[in-house]
C-alpha positions as CSV (number, residue, x, y, z in Angstrom):
1,M,75.3,-218.6,-17.8
2,S,78.1,-219.1,-15.1
3,A,78.4,-222.5,-13.3
4,L,79.7,-222.9,-9.7
5,T,80.6,-226.7,-9.4
6,G,81.8,-229.1,-6.9
7,D,82.3,-227.8,-3.2
8,L,81.5,-224.4,-2.2
9,V,83.2,-224.5,1.0
10,V,85.9,-222.4,3.1
11,A,88.8,-224.0,1.3
12,T,87.4,-223.7,-2.4
13,A,84.9,-220.8,-2.3
14,S,87.6,-218.2,-3.1
15,G,88.6,-220.2,-6.2
16,Q,85.1,-219.7,-7.6
17,L,85.4,-215.8,-6.9
18,P,86.5,-215.3,-10.6
19,V,83.3,-216.9,-12.0
20,V,81.2,-214.6,-10.0
21,L,83.2,-211.4,-11.0
22,D,83.0,-212.6,-14.7
23,A,79.2,-213.0,-14.4
24,L,78.9,-209.4,-12.7
25,G,81.0,-208.1,-15.7
26,S,78.8,-209.8,-18.2
27,G,75.7,-207.6,-17.5
28,A,73.6,-210.3,-16.0
29,V,74.1,-212.8,-13.4
30,D,72.8,-216.3,-14.2
31,L,74.1,-218.8,-11.8
32,D,73.9,-222.5,-12.2
33,L,74.4,-224.3,-9.0
34,G,73.1,-227.5,-10.0
35,S,76.5,-229.2,-9.7
36,V,77.4,-227.9,-6.0
37,E,78.2,-231.0,-4.0
38,E,78.8,-229.4,-0.6
39,V,78.2,-226.0,0.6
40,D,79.1,-223.9,3.9
41,C,78.8,-220.5,5.0
42,A,81.6,-219.4,2.7
43,G,79.8,-220.9,-0.4
44,L,76.6,-219.2,0.8
45,Q,78.5,-215.9,1.2
46,L,79.8,-216.1,-2.4
47,V,76.3,-216.7,-3.9
48,V,74.9,-213.8,-1.6
49,L,77.7,-211.5,-2.8
50,A,76.8,-212.2,-6.4
51,W,73.1,-211.5,-5.6
52,H,74.0,-208.2,-3.6
53,E,76.3,-206.8,-6.1
54,A,73.9,-207.6,-8.9
55,H,71.1,-205.8,-7.3
56,R,73.4,-203.0,-6.3
57,R,74.4,-202.6,-9.9
58,S,70.9,-203.0,-11.1
59,L,71.9,-206.2,-13.0
60,P,69.5,-209.1,-13.5
61,F,70.2,-211.9,-11.2
62,R,68.9,-215.5,-11.6
63,I,69.7,-218.9,-10.1
64,T,69.0,-221.2,-13.1
65,A,69.6,-224.5,-11.1
66,A,70.5,-225.5,-7.9
67,S,71.3,-228.9,-6.1
68,S,69.5,-230.2,-3.2
69,T,72.5,-229.3,-1.2
70,V,72.2,-225.6,-2.0
71,H,68.6,-225.5,-1.3
72,Q,69.1,-227.0,2.1
73,A,71.6,-224.6,3.0
74,L,69.6,-221.7,1.9
75,R,66.7,-223.0,4.1
76,V,69.0,-223.2,7.0
77,V,69.8,-219.5,6.7
78,G,66.1,-218.5,6.1
79,M,66.3,-218.1,2.2
80,H,65.0,-219.9,-0.8
81,I,65.2,-219.4,-4.5
82,D,61.9,-217.9,-5.9
83,T,60.0,-218.8,-8.7
84,A,61.8,-216.1,-10.9
85,G,65.1,-217.5,-9.7
86,D,66.1,-214.8,-7.3
87,L,67.0,-215.2,-3.7
88,A,64.3,-214.5,-1.3
89,P,63.9,-214.7,2.7
90,T,61.7,-217.5,3.6
91,R,58.5,-216.3,5.4
92,T,57.6,-218.0,8.5
93,E,54.3,-217.9,10.2
94,T,54.5,-216.4,13.8
95,S,51.7,-216.9,16.5
């Protein structure tokens, strides 16, 4: 399991890239985002990069834990973590 911790913001997200690359190289991506304290678009890009690359490589992808900050940021961009731990678009009802 790979843990992304602290702030996932423009000033720090690139420093977490080795964690994502190691996870992709391990054959399965299990991300622990439970200790993420702050997240912006750069942090979300890092998480989506991991998700996209895992699916592109046909690797299992799962978010094992996520802080309320991560959940809130994902909601803002229309995504959520589904029951399997995967990223998914949030469905909205249209009239």
